[in-house]
LOBA-850415 format. One record per atom (N, C-alpha, C, O, CB): z, y, x; residue in one letter. Coordinates in steps of 0.1 Angstrom, whole numbers, plus 5000, padded with zeros to 4 digits. Glycine has a CB too. Layout:
ZYXa ...
This chain:
060890628090m 062290638080m 061990788072m 061290888075m 064090638091m 062690768062l 062190828060l 063290958055l 064490948055l 061390758054l 062491098052i 063391178053i 064391188040i 065491138038i 062891278057i 063791258033r 064791208014r 064891118010r 064391008015r 064291248000r 065691128001p 065791007994p 064290937988p 063290987982p 066891037982p 064590807992a 062990697989a 063190777969a 062290857965a 063490387992a 064390737961p 063490767949p 062990917945p 062390937934p 064290737939p 063291007954t 062891137946t 061691177956t 060991267954t 064291267943t 061391077971l 060091117970l 058791017960l 057591027959l 059791127986l 059590917954l 058690857946l 058490907934l 057590867928l 059090747943l 059190997930r 059091057918r 058391177918r 057791207908r 060191077914r 058191277934n 057191347933n 055991327931n 055191377923n 057091387939n 055991217943a 054391127942a 053491127928a 052291157926a 054690937944a 054791067918l 054191027906l 054691137895l 054891127883l 054690887901l 054691257902q 054491337889q 052791437895q 052791557894q 056291457885q 051891367900d 050591417902d 049991407887d 050691367878d 049791327912d 048791447884r 048091467873r 047591347871r 047691297860r 047291567872r 046791277883v 045691147885v 046891047887v 048091057890v 044491147900v 045990937885p 046990767888p 047190767903p 046290777911p 045890587884p 048490767906v 048790737917v 048790557921v 049590477915v 050090817918v 047590527933v 047590427938v 048590347945v 048890377957v 046790427943v 049190257939v 050290247948v 049590037951v 049489957942v 052390297938v 049290007964p 049189937973p 050489827972p 051689867972p 048890017985p 049989677972g 051389577974g 051589587989g 050689627997g 050989387969g 052789557993c 052689498004c 053789407999c 054389387989c 052689588017c 053889338015h 054389168019h 056089198030h 057289158030h 052489058032h 055089318042d 056289318051d 055889408057d 054689458057d 056789208058d 057389478068p 057289638072p 055589648075p 054989748070p 058289688087p 054789538086l 054089608091l 052889628079l 052089708084l 053789558105l 052489578067s 051789618059s 052089768051s 051189838047s 051589528052s 053589778051a 053689888044a 053590018055a 053290138051a 055089868036a 053789998067r 052990088077r 051390088076r 050690188080r 053390028092r 050889988071l 049390038072l 049190058066l 047990088067l 048289998076l 049590078050a 049490148037a 049590278044a 048890388042a 050590108025a 050590268052a 051190458049a 050090468060a 049390538052a 053390538054a 049490468068e 048290528077e 047090518074e 046290578081e 048190468090e 046290438062a 045790428050a 045690548041a 044790578034a 046390338045a 046890618041g 047590728032g 047990718017g 047590808010g 046790838033g 048590628014a 048990598003a 050390678002a 050990708011a 048990448003a 050890697988a 052090757991a 053390687986a 054490737985a 052090887985a 053090527983a 053890447983a 053190327982a 051990297981a 054790477975a 054690217984v 053890077983v 054889957979v 056089937983v 052990027999v 054389917973f 054689797961f 054989677963f 054189587962f 053689757953f 056289637968l 056989457974l 056589377965l 057489357957l 058889427975l 055389317962a 055189207950a 055889127951a 056589117961a 053989137948a 056089067943g 057088907940g 055988837944g 055988777955g 057688847922g 054988827937s 053888727942s 053288717958s 052488617961s 052688757933s 053588797967a 053288807982a 054588757986a 054888647991a 052688967989a 055088807985v 056988767991v 057188637986v 058088587993v 058488877984v 056688587978g 057488407974g 056088357980g 055888237979g 057888347951g 054888437987r 054088327997r 054288288011r 053988188018r 052988357999r 055088468011a 055088418025a 056588428035a 056788458046a 053988498033a 057488368023l 058688348021l 059588188015l 060588128018l 058888468012l 058688148006f 059388048003f 058087967996f 058387887987f 060788077995f 057087987998d 055887907996d 055787887982d 055087787979d 055787778004d 056187947974t 055887987961t 055488117952t 055788227956t 056687947958t 054588097935p 054088177931p 055188337927p 054788457924p 053388097920p 056088297930d 056888407927d 057888417938d 057588387949d 057588397914d 059088477935v 060588487946v 061588387935v 061888407923v 061488717950v 061688307940p 062888197930p 063688257925p 063688377927p 063688077936p 064688217918r 066188217913r 067088237928r 067888317933r 066588047903r 066588127930w 067888047946w 067588087958w 068188047969w 067887857951w 066388197957g 065388297967g 066288397969g 066388437981g 063888347961g 067088467960a 067188637956a 068088667969a 067788767976a 068088697937a 069388587972r 069988697988r 069088688000r 069088758009r 071788647995r 068388567998t 067488608012t 066188688007t 065288698016t 066888458022t 065988727996y 064988807995y 065689017996y 065589118003y 063988737978y 066488967983l 067389097989l 067489168003l 067089288005l 068689067988l 067989088013r 067989098027r 066489108034r 066489128046r 068788968033r 065789108030y 063989118036y 063689258029y 063489338037y 062688978028y 063589288017v 063889458007v 064089498021v 063189528028v 065489497992v 065589498024e 066989558031e 065389658046e 065089768048e 068689378040e 064889488052l 064289508064l 062889598057l 062889708061l 063989358072l 062189568050v 061189638049v 060789748042v 059589788039v 060689588048v 062189798039c 062289948030c 063290038041c 063590148037c 063289908012c 063889988056a 064690028064a 062890058070a 062690178068a 066289928070a 061890018075a 060589968088a 059890078078a 059490178085a 059589738089a 059590088063s 058390158058s 058790278061s 059890318064s 057990148044s 057390358058p 057790508063p 057090578043p 056790688040p 056490588083p 057090498037l 056990528026l 057790498015l 058790418018l 055890498023l 057690538001p 058590517992p 058090337992p 056990307994p 058490637976p 059490207988v 058890117980v 059490107969v 060690117968v 058690017983v 058390077957i 058790007947i 058889867949i 057889817955i 058090027937i 059989777944v 060289637941v 060289597931v 060589647920v 061289597943v 059489417936d 059489347921d 060889277916d 061289167920d 058389217921d 061389327909g 062589267908g 062489117898g 063489047895g 063689387901g 061589087894e 060788977887e 061888977869e 061889067861e 060988787900e 062388897869d 063388917852d 064488977856d 065089007845d 063888767842d 065389017869g 066289047869g 067188967876g 068388987876g 066489077860g 066688857881f 067588737887f 068588747880f 069388817886f 067988747902f 069088697866g 069788717861g 070688797858g 071488757850g 069988667863g 070888947864n 071689037861n 070789127866n 070589117878n 072989027864n 070189227858t 069989337859t 070189457861t 069389547861t 069789327857t 071489457862v 072089597864v 073089547883v 073489617892v 073389657846v 073089417881a 073089387900a 072489467909a 072489557918a 072189247904a 071789387901l 069989407912l 069989507913l 070489557923l 068389367907l 069489577904c 069189737904c 070189847917c 069789927925c 069689797884c 071389807916g 072989867927g 072389817940g 071889887948g 074989777924g 072389687941e 071389627949e 070189687961e 070189717973e 070889587939e 069289687952l 068289667957l 068489867962l 068289897974l 066989597945l 068889987951a 069390057956a 069990077968a 069490157976a 069890067950a 071189987970a 071589997983a 070689967998a 070590028008a 072689917982a 069989847994a 068889848003a 067889908007a 067189858016a 068589778001a 067590058000g 066590158002g 065390157993g 064390207996g 066090148014g 065590107981a 064490097973a 064890207970a 065990257970a 064089997964a 062890257964a 062390377956a 062690327937a 063390377928a 060390397961a 062090237938g 062290177927g 062390057923g 062589967931g 061590207923g 062290017908v 062689847909v 061389847896v 061189947888v 064789767904v 060789717897v 059989697882v 060789557880v 060989467888v 057789677883v 061289547864v 061689427861v 061289447845v 061389537837v 063189387866v 060789267844g 060489237832g 061289197822g 062489187824g 059889177833g 060889167808d 061589107797d 060988967797d 060788927785d 061489197782d 060488877808s 060988747802s 062488657804s 063588687810s 059888657807s 062188557797a 063388457796a 062588397800a 061488417805a 064188407785a 063488247795a 063288107803a 061988067795a 061888107784a 064787977801a 061188007797g 059587947794g 058988117795g 058988227801g 059287837774g 058288037779e 057288187775e 058288277765e 057688327755e 055488127763e 059688297766d 059588347755d 060388487761d 060988477771d 060288257743d 060288587756l 061088737759l 062488737753l 062888687743l 060288877750l 063388827765r 064588887762r 064988957749r 064289047746r 064688967771r 066188937740p 065489057730p 065589197731p 066689247731p 065989037718p 064489257731a 064389427733a 065689477733a 065789557742a 063689507722a 066589467727g 067889547721g 068489517739g 068689607748g 069089447704g 068789407741g 069889367753g 069589387764g 070389387773g 070289247754g 067589407766f 066789467778f 067689617778f 068689647784f 064789487776f 066989667771a 067089817768a 068089877772a 067889967780a 067189837756a 069789827767a 070889847775a 071089827788a 071689897796a 071789787770a 070289707789d 070389717813d 069589797813d 069689847824d 069889567828d 068589847807i 067789987812i 069090087817i 069390147827i 066590067797i 069690087801t 070790247805t 071490207818t 071490257829t 072290287791t 071990117813e 073590057825e 072890097841e 073490177848e 073889807824e 071690047844a 071090047860a 070990227859a 071290287869a 069189927864a 070590297846r 070190427850r 071190487856r 071090557866r 069790497840r 072590447846r 073690507850r 074290497863r 074690567872r 074590487842r 074290367861c 074790327881c 074090387892c 074390467901c 074390147885c 072590317890c 071990357907c 070790507906c 070390577897c 070890187914c 070690507915d 069590597912d 068390507920d 068290477932d 069890777919d 067390457908l 066290377907l 064990417900l 064990427888l 066590277902l 063890437907v 062590477891v 062590357889v 062290267897v 060690537892v 063090347874f 062590197869f 061990177863f 061790267855f 063090127865f 061390077860l 059190067858l 060089927850l 060789837856l 057490017880l 059889917831a 060589827826a 059089757825a 058189827821a 061789877812a 058689617827r 057489587820r 058089427804r 058889357800r 056289517836r 056889477803t 057089367786t 055789257788t 054689287792t 056689507765t 056089167787d 054889077790d 054388957777d 053988847778d 055488987805d 054689047763g 054388937754g 052988987748g 052588947736g 055588927742g 051989077758i 051089137746i 050289017747i 049389077742i 050089307749i 049888907749a 048988817747a 049088747732a 048188667727a 049188727759a 050488787725h 051288667715h 051088807709h 050088787702h 053088577718h 051488927707d 052388977700d 051989187702d 052789267706d 054288907707d 050889227698r 050189367705r 051389447701r 051989527708r 048489417699r 051489427689p 052689547678p 053689597681p 054289707681p 053289497666p 053989417688d 055589417695d 056189457710d 057289467715d 055889277695d 054089467715t 054489517731t 054889657725t 055989707726t 052989507746t 053489727719f 053889867716f 055489887717f 056089957724f 053389897702f 056089787707r 057389897704r 058789827713r 059889877712r 057889897683r 058789757719r 059389757734r 059289867741r 060089957741r 058889677744r 057889867747m 057389977752m 058190097754m 058890127764m 056490007744m 057990187736r 059090287732r 060290217731r 060990327730r 058890357718r 061090147731q 062390137733q 062690157748q 063490247752q 062689997727q 062190077756y 062590097772y 062390237778y 063090297786y 061590007780y 061190277771r 061390427775r 062290517774r 062490607782r 060690487771r 062890497760e 064190577750e 065190537759e 066190607762e 064390527732e 064890387763a 066490337771a 066290407787a 067090387796a 066590117772a 065490487788g 065790557800g 064690497806g 063990597809g 067090537808g 064090387808a 062990357819a 061890507824a 061690597816a 062090227811a 061490507832e 060990647839e 059390567833e 058690637825e 061290687861e 059190447837l 057690437838l 057990307828l 059090267823l 056990417856l 056490237824t 056690107818t 055490057814t 054690127808t 057690107807t 055189917816i 054089847824i 054389707808i 055289687800i 054589787848i 053189637812a 052189567801a 051889457813a 051189487823a 050689667792a 052489347810l 051389227815l 050489197811l 050489127801l 051689117815l 049389257818l 047989237816l 046689147822l 045489167823l 047789337818l 047689047824t 046388897824t 045688897818t 044588927822t 046588757822t 045988857803p 045288787792p 043888917790p 042688887790p 046588747774p 044489067789v 044089147786v 042589207799v 041589247793v 045289227783v 042489207811l 042089157823l 040989067820l 039889097822l 043289097832l 041388887813r 040588817812r 039588807801r 038388767802r 041088757813r 040288867790a 039588867779a 038988997776a 037888967769a 040388817769a 039089097776e 038789217774e 037089267782e 036989197792e 040089297780e 035989347779s 034789417781s 035989557787s 036989577781s 033589437765s 035589617797e 035989747803e 035989847787e 036989917785e 034689807818e 035389857781a 035289987775a 036789877765a 037489957759a 033290057767a 037089757764e 038589757755e 038889747763e 040089767758e 039189677745e 039189727774q 040389697781q 040889887785q 041989917789q 040089567797q 039889987784l 040190127781l 040690197770l 040990317769l 039290187783l 040890077757a 040690147746a 042690117750a 043490207750a 039490077730a 042989987752t 043989907752t 044889997758t 046090007753t 043789777758t 044390077772f 045490117777f 045990237776f 047090287781f 045390087788f 044890327766a 045590427756a 046390407749a 047290487747a 045190477749a 045990267742e 047290247732e 048490277738e 049390357735e 047490107726e 048290187749l 049390127760l 050290277764l 051490287762l 048390047776l 049290377770a 050190477770a 050590577759a 051690617758a 049990547779a 049590597751g 050790627738g 051790577741g 052690637746g 050590567725g 051590397737a 053690387735a 054090427745a 055290457744a 054590237733a 053790447757a 054690507773a 054990587770a 056090607774a 054190537787a 054590677763g 055390847763g 054290877773g 054391007773g 057490867770g 053590847779g 052590947788g 052790877800g 052190947808g 052991127789g 053290777805r 053990737818r 053890607817r 054890547813r 055390777821r 052090517821l 052290377821l 051990367836l 051690447844l 051390277809l 052190217837a 052090207852a 051090067848a 051689987842a 053690197862a 049690057854l 049189967855l 049389877865l 049889927876l 048389987854l 049189727865h 049289647871h 048289557875h 047889507864h 049989617869h 047589497886a 046489407889a 046789337905a 047689357913a 044789507888a 045589237905r 046189177914r 045189227925r 045789267935r 046289017912r 044189247925r 042989327926r 042789447920r 042789447908r 042089277923r 042389597930a 041889667922a 040489627912a 040289647900a 041789767931a 039789577922g 038489547913g 038689487897g 037689467889g 037589427921g 040089447893d 040589397882d 040289517873d 039889497861d 042189347883d 040389607876l 040589717861l 039789827866l 039589857878l 042589787857l 039289887856p 038089987856p 038990097870p 039990117875p 037890077836p 037490157870p 038490287879p 039090417880p 038790507872p 038090327888p 039990417890p 041290547885p 040890627875p 041490667865p 041790667896p 039090667880s 038690827874s 038590797861s 039090877853s 037090907880s 038090697856l 038190657840l 038990607835l 038690587823l 037490607836l 040290567839l 041590537834l 041990647824l 041690757829l 042590517847l 042490657810p 042890767803p 044190827805p 045190767809p 042690747792p 043990957800d 045491047803d 046890917795d 047290857785d 045291257792d 047090947807g 049190867805g 049090767810g 049790677805g 049990807789g 047990727826v 048290677831v 048790677846v 048090647856v 047690637828v 049690707846a 050890727860a 050590697879a 050590747890a 052190607855a 050490567870a 050290457885a 049290327878a 048990287867a 052290367891a 049190267894v 048290167897v 049390077907v 049890117918v 046690217903v 049489967900l 049989937912l 048689737916l 048189667907l 052389917910l 048589717930v 047689617931v 048589527943v 048889557954v 045989667935v 048689427936t 050089357937t 049489227952t 050289167959t 050689257916t 047689227954g 047289137962g 047089187976g 047289127987g 046289077957g 046489337973v 045489427986v 045789358004v 044989338012v 046189647986v 048089318005s 047689348019s 047789168018s 048189148029s 048789468033s 047789038012v 047988958019v 046288878017v 045588898007v 049388898015v 045988778027p 044488798031p 044088618017p 044888518017p 044088778058p 043088628009t 042688578001t 042288408003t 042088327994t 041788657998t 042388368018s 041288278024s 041988288039s 042288388046s 039588338022s 042088158041t 042288128058t 040788098064t 040587988069t 043287968061t 039688198063d 038388228069d 038688288082d 038488238093d 037488308061d 039488438078h 039388498092h 040188378104h 039788378115h 040188678090h 041388278100i 042288218111i 040888138118i 040688138131i 043688098104i 039888058107t 039187948108t 038388018120t 038487988132t 038487878094t 037488138115r 036888198126r 037388198141r 036588168150r 036788318122r 038388218141v 039288218156v 038888118158v 037888088165v 040888238159v 039888008148l 039787908157l 038287818162l 038287748172l 040687838151l 037387818156t 035687738159t 034887838167t 033787808171t 034487698142t 035587988171a 034488008178a 034188038196a 034888118204a 034088118171a 033287968198r 033087928213r 032388038223r 032188018234r 031987798213r 
């Protein structure tokens, strides 16, 4: 159980001058194991929980109520502040943030994706960020998902979301990680950190998908590693079942 408010603990951890590596978790046990390993916070990733609860690659909108109850259980059991994946806000970003704060979350990541491959209007999402910050105490991490299609717009959105009150901003990095060399990635991260006002968070499925934290440019405050707690195969089970 946390002694101080979870958002305060998370903000204190993010004051470090080196990037805070935040491992993913998908249940109370993996959150406790992260604490034993020395983590300062954990990220309850929608991809991991979607697989665990719904057999889907993310948390479906119809599963939002179940997910919120699950978040409450994980936060109650975790000895670390929990950053929760808020997906696209499940249709109401402000209400979601209020419910996550009540459930004990320290922070939330919400993306600006709309239906299909479209993005929400930046002004509307920025207004939601401002209202969510006014209504509840959560570390708000605003994610923008359009870097593959319009890099200048991504930089504009990050600046706007930061000005609206997001404490950290994130760009969906999948196309960058697939297409760019390490040197190119580091240059991209430096540009993103500038747009984020020196408060950038990176995220990837595996730690090896990103350059080492020691190489990351100034302005990267956190690195979220989403898939670290979820086995990548059933090999470990197969070995038990086939042991002689």
